[in-house]
C-alpha positions as CSV (number, residue, x, y, z in Angstrom):
1,G,-15.2,-0.4,-11.2
2,G,-18.7,-1.7,-11.3
3,L,-18.6,-5.0,-9.5
4,N,-15.3,-5.3,-7.6
5,G,-17.2,-7.4,-5.1
6,V,-17.0,-10.3,-7.5
7,H,-13.4,-10.2,-8.6
8,W,-12.0,-9.1,-5.3
9,A,-11.8,-11.7,-2.5
10,Q,-10.2,-12.7,0.7
11,I,-8.7,-16.2,1.3
12,L,-10.1,-17.9,4.3
13,G,-8.0,-21.0,4.2
14,T,-6.9,-23.9,2.0
15,R,-8.2,-27.4,1.6
16,P,-6.1,-30.6,1.7
17,D,-6.6,-31.0,-2.1
18,G,-4.8,-27.6,-2.7
19,L,-8.0,-25.5,-3.4
20,L,-8.3,-22.2,-1.7
21,I,-11.4,-21.3,0.3
22,I,-12.3,-17.8,-0.7
23,Q,-15.0,-15.2,0.2
24,N,-15.8,-12.4,-2.2
25,L,-15.4,-8.8,-0.9
26,W,-19.2,-8.5,-1.0
27,N,-19.3,-5.1,0.8
28,V,-16.9,-3.0,-1.3
29,G,-17.9,-0.4,-3.9
30,K,-21.2,1.2,-4.6
31,R,-23.1,-2.0,-5.2
32,K,-23.2,-4.4,-2.3
33,M,-23.1,-8.1,-3.5
34,K,-24.3,-11.3,-2.0
35,R,-21.7,-13.0,0.2
36,V,-20.3,-16.2,-1.4
37,Q,-17.8,-18.6,0.1
38,K,-16.4,-21.2,-2.3
39,P,-13.4,-23.4,-3.0
40,L,-11.3,-22.1,-5.9
41,E,-8.2,-23.2,-7.8
42,P,-5.3,-20.9,-6.9
43,N,-4.3,-20.4,-10.6
44,L,-6.0,-17.0,-11.2
45,V,-5.8,-15.6,-7.7
46,Y,-3.3,-12.8,-7.1
47,P,-2.5,-10.3,-4.3
48,L,-4.4,-7.1,-4.9
49,A,-3.0,-3.6,-4.0
50,R,-5.8,-1.0,-3.7
51,G,-5.5,2.8,-3.5
52,R,-5.7,2.7,0.3
53,D,-2.8,0.1,0.5
54,V,-0.3,2.5,-1.1
55,S,1.5,5.4,0.7
56,R,4.8,7.0,0.0
57,W,7.5,4.2,0.0
58,A,5.0,1.5,1.0
59,G,2.6,-0.8,-0.8
60,R,1.2,-3.8,1.0
61,P,-1.7,-5.8,-0.5
62,S,-4.7,-6.3,1.8
63,A,-6.9,-8.5,-0.4
64,H,-6.8,-10.8,-3.5
65,I,-8.1,-10.5,-7.0
66,I,-9.3,-13.2,-9.4
67,V,-7.9,-12.3,-12.8
68,S,-10.3,-13.8,-15.3
69,Q,-8.7,-12.0,-18.2
70,D,-5.8,-13.3,-20.4
71,P,-3.2,-10.5,-20.4
72,R,-1.9,-11.6,-23.8
73,T,-5.2,-11.5,-25.7
74,R,-6.8,-8.9,-23.4
75,M,-9.9,-11.0,-23.5
76,A,-11.6,-13.1,-20.9
77,Y,-10.3,-16.7,-20.7
78,E,-12.6,-18.8,-22.9
79,E,-15.5,-20.4,-21.2
80,S,-14.7,-23.9,-22.7
81,W,-11.2,-23.7,-21.3
82,M,-12.3,-22.3,-17.9
83,K,-14.9,-25.1,-17.5
84,T,-12.4,-27.9,-18.1
85,E,-9.2,-26.4,-16.6
86,L,-10.6,-24.4,-13.7
87,P,-14.1,-25.8,-13.0
88,Y,-14.3,-24.4,-9.5
89,T,-13.3,-20.9,-10.7
90,Y,-15.9,-21.2,-13.4
91,A,-18.6,-22.3,-10.9
92,Y,-17.7,-19.3,-8.7
93,F,-18.2,-16.8,-11.5
94,K,-21.4,-18.6,-12.6
95,E,-22.8,-17.5,-9.1
96,F,-22.6,-13.9,-10.3
97,E,-23.4,-14.2,-14.0
98,S,-26.7,-12.2,-13.9
99,E,-25.1,-9.4,-11.8
100,L,-22.0,-9.3,-14.1
101,W,-24.3,-8.7,-17.1
102,T,-25.7,-5.6,-15.4
103,R,-22.3,-3.8,-15.4
104,K,-22.8,-0.3,-16.8
105,S,-19.4,0.3,-18.5
106,Q,-19.8,0.0,-22.3
107,S,-16.2,-1.2,-22.8
108,V,-16.7,-4.0,-20.3
109,R,-20.0,-5.0,-21.9
110,D,-18.3,-5.1,-25.3
111,L,-15.6,-7.3,-23.9
112,M,-18.2,-9.6,-22.3
113,K,-20.0,-10.0,-25.7
114,K,-16.7,-10.8,-27.4
115,S,-15.3,-13.1,-24.8
116,A,-17.1,-14.2,-21.6
117,F,-19.4,-12.8,-18.9
118,Y,-16.5,-12.6,-16.4
119,A,-14.4,-10.3,-18.6
120,M,-12.4,-7.5,-16.9
121,Y,-11.2,-4.2,-18.2
122,A,-7.6,-2.9,-18.5
123,V,-5.7,-6.1,-17.8
124,A,-2.6,-6.4,-20.1
125,D,1.0,-7.4,-20.0
126,Y,1.9,-4.3,-17.9
127,T,-0.5,-5.5,-15.2
128,F,1.8,-8.5,-14.6
129,A,5.1,-6.6,-14.9
130,P,7.5,-7.9,-12.2
131,Y,8.0,-4.4,-10.7
132,K,5.6,-1.6,-10.8
133,V,5.8,2.0,-9.5
134,V,2.3,2.8,-8.3
135,W,0.5,5.8,-6.7
136,P,-3.1,6.7,-5.9
137,E,-4.8,8.6,-8.7
138,V,-6.9,10.8,-6.4
139,A,-4.6,12.6,-4.0
140,R,-3.0,16.0,-3.4
141,G,0.3,14.9,-4.7
142,I,2.4,11.9,-5.7
143,N,3.0,9.3,-3.0
144,A,4.7,6.5,-5.0
145,A,5.8,3.0,-3.9
146,V,7.3,0.0,-5.7
147,V,5.3,-3.2,-5.6
148,S,6.6,-6.5,-6.9
149,S,5.4,-9.8,-5.5
150,H,3.9,-11.0,-2.3
151,E,3.5,-14.4,-0.5
152,T,1.0,-15.4,2.1
153,N,0.3,-18.5,4.2
154,Y,-2.3,-19.5,1.6
155,L,-0.8,-18.4,-1.7
156,D,2.7,-18.9,-3.1
157,E,4.7,-15.8,-4.1
158,K,2.9,-14.1,-7.0
159,V,3.1,-10.7,-8.6
160,I,0.9,-7.9,-7.1
161,I,-1.9,-6.6,-9.2
162,P,-2.8,-2.9,-8.7
163,D,-6.5,-1.9,-8.8
164,H,-7.9,0.7,-11.1
165,T,-7.5,3.6,-8.6
166,L,-3.7,3.3,-8.8
167,I,-1.6,4.7,-11.6
168,L,1.2,2.3,-12.6
169,V,4.5,2.5,-14.4
170,A,5.7,-1.0,-15.4
171,C,9.4,-1.8,-14.9
172,E,11.5,-4.9,-15.7
173,C,14.0,-4.7,-12.9
174,A,14.0,-3.6,-9.2
175,N,16.7,-0.9,-9.7
176,E,14.7,0.8,-12.5
177,A,11.5,0.8,-10.5
178,H,13.2,2.2,-7.4
179,F,15.0,4.9,-9.5
180,V,11.6,6.0,-10.9
181,C,10.0,5.9,-7.5
182,A,12.7,8.0,-5.8
183,T,12.6,10.6,-8.7
184,L,8.8,10.9,-8.3
185,N,8.9,11.1,-4.5
186,S,11.6,13.8,-4.5
187,A,10.8,17.4,-3.5
188,P,11.4,18.9,-7.0
189,S,9.0,16.4,-8.6
190,R,6.4,16.8,-5.8
191,L,6.4,20.6,-6.1
192,V,5.8,20.3,-9.9
193,V,2.8,18.0,-9.3
194,Q,1.3,20.1,-6.6
195,A,1.6,23.2,-8.8
196,Y,0.1,21.5,-11.8
197,V,-2.5,19.2,-10.5
198,A,-4.4,20.2,-7.5
199,L,-6.6,17.1,-7.5
200,H,-5.8,14.5,-10.1
201,P,-2.1,13.4,-10.4
202,S,-3.1,11.2,-13.4
203,P,-0.6,9.7,-15.8
204,H,0.0,13.0,-17.6
205,V,2.0,14.2,-14.6
206,L,4.9,12.3,-16.2
207,Q,4.8,14.7,-19.1
208,H,5.6,17.5,-16.7
209,I,8.4,15.6,-14.8
210,A,11.4,14.7,-16.9
211,V,12.3,11.3,-15.5
212,P,15.3,10.2,-17.6
213,K,15.5,6.6,-18.8
214,F,17.3,4.5,-16.1
215,D,21.0,3.9,-16.8
216,D,22.7,1.6,-14.4
217,A,26.1,3.1,-15.4
218,N,25.0,6.5,-14.1
219,P,26.0,6.8,-10.4
220,V,23.2,9.4,-9.6
221,H,20.6,6.9,-11.1
222,T,22.0,4.0,-9.0
223,R,22.2,6.2,-5.9
224,L,18.5,7.2,-6.2
225,A,17.5,3.5,-6.7
226,A,19.5,2.5,-3.6
227,L,17.9,5.3,-1.6
228,S,14.4,4.2,-2.6
229,Q,15.1,0.7,-1.5
230,Q,16.4,2.0,1.8
231,A,13.3,4.2,2.2
232,H,11.0,1.2,1.6
233,E,12.8,-0.7,4.3
234,L,12.6,2.2,6.8
235,A,8.9,2.8,6.0
236,A,8.1,-0.9,6.6
237,A,10.0,-0.7,9.9
238,G,8.2,2.5,10.9
239,D,11.4,4.4,11.4
240,E,10.3,8.0,10.8
241,A,13.6,9.7,11.7
242,G,15.6,7.4,9.5
243,L,13.1,7.9,6.7
244,A,13.3,11.7,7.0
245,A,17.1,11.5,6.7
246,V,16.9,9.3,3.6
247,E,14.3,11.6,2.0
248,T,16.7,14.5,2.4
249,E,19.3,12.4,0.5
250,V,16.7,11.6,-2.2
251,D,16.1,15.3,-2.7
252,Q,19.8,16.1,-3.0
253,A,20.3,13.3,-5.5
254,A,17.3,14.4,-7.5
255,A,18.7,18.0,-7.5
256,E,21.9,16.6,-8.9
257,L,20.0,14.7,-11.5
258,W,18.2,17.8,-12.7
259,G,21.0,20.3,-12.1
260,I,19.2,22.2,-9.3
261,T,21.4,24.3,-7.0
262,D,21.4,23.9,-3.2
263,K,19.8,27.3,-2.9
264,D,17.0,26.4,-5.3
265,L,16.4,23.1,-3.5
266,K,16.0,24.9,-0.2
267,E,13.4,27.1,-1.9
268,I,11.6,24.1,-3.4
269,R,11.4,22.4,0.0
270,R,10.1,25.6,1.7
271,S,7.4,26.0,-1.0
272,L,6.3,22.4,-0.5
273,E,6.0,23.0,3.3
274,E,3.8,26.0,2.6
275,L,1.6,24.0,0.2
276,S,1.1,21.0,2.4
């Protein structure tokens, strides 16, 4: 989006009074911004997962985002509230007010007129779901990961916010998210996606892959969830051999889920290798 260099930031440190010292990510995106270092209340600062932070079975945030939008009302927090409750955050956004008004997106401009100049687009309850399955929108296939929350030296544990280049499926519990993730990362699903969508695995891929509703009484569902959790741990540890073995088990469990025979699964894996 237009001016990520305002809402995206890195935390440089903390002050004794509990304020964060942040610097905007001035050099991201098409429009380079001025570089600003300012103290900020931690209230609206969250870990940010960008497209490049997500690969199959792994999603680690590399920056932060200042969420100036109320997910319940889907409007920017009111200026009167921001001035009194979060004066440092308000002062930070004031630094960029003229630039923010030049954003080209009509939907964002409408939101700004209705609420405040620091309005953001596409922030809602699902943005703050405790578990999210995410994958980059522009890629040759699905490489999904589960993101939940993240803690740093400077910021308490908070839910990870995916950027607009990631597609997300919001989930309430870890098992459900890991079940969806394993299903999407399995060979049958990846073959469907590569066959359907050469370039844009956008949300409509889910119309082509029948991911059943998670049922924790179903042993195949819980096995897939457990395998995804294992895969995330192995990916984090960089254990490629262990990960390959778990991915084979994921494919077998997915084949069982969809009633695919061993012979067909072999064929699916072979086709995938040819495509990649």
